[in-house]
N, C-alpha and C positions, 0 to 999 in steps of 0.2 A: 412868246412873241409870235405874231401872225406872219403868214407868208409874204404879205405885201406891205408890211410896215415901213420898209425902206422907201416905198413910193410916196407915202403920205406921212412923213416923219412927225409933223406937228398935230395930226388929227387925233391921236389917241394918248397924248401926253398925260392927261389927268384921268383917263378911263380906269375904272376899278373892275377887276375881274369878278364876275358873279352879280354885279350890279349893272354895269354898263355893257358888258359883253360876256360871252362864254366861248370856250374853244371846242371845236368838233374833234372827232377822232382823227380826221384828216389834217388837223392843224389849222383849220380856218377859224378866224375870229368872227363871230356872229354878234353884231351889235343888237342890243335890246331896244324895245320900243321906247323906253324912257330915255335912253341915250339919244335916239334919233329925234325925239320931241325936243330935248334940251338943245340939240344942234340947231334946230329951227328951220331946216329946209331939206328938200329931197335931193339926193345926189344922182338919181336916175340909174342906180345900179341894180334895182330890183331886190332890195334887201328883204330878207325873210320876214322881218317884223316891221316893215315900212308902215308908219302911222298916217301917211299922207294919201289924199284922194284928189285926183286919180293917181294911182301908183306909178312910180318910175317916170316922173316928169321933172326934169332938172329945174331946180329953183322953186318948185312948188312949195307953198307954205300953208296950204289948206289941210287941216287935220280931218280925218274921218270923224263923223259925228260920235261914234261910240268911243273914240279915243279922246276927243275934245272934252267930253263931260268929265273924264277922269283927270284932266290936266288943267282945269279952269283955275285962273289966278284969283 
């Protein structure tokens, strides 16, 4: 369980460790690019694997071109 899970109780209910996130040595939950793409928008927290461009703009839904080609429907 991540350090801030109590702040966002519904955000990670269906997240799968190793697929949607991994834990760092410090106990932080790092969301993967695929999880962030599935979520569908930028949270503006500067996520390590943020797939959106420009990065860290709340509500942004524009995927980076290199990411978009991997997640075309």
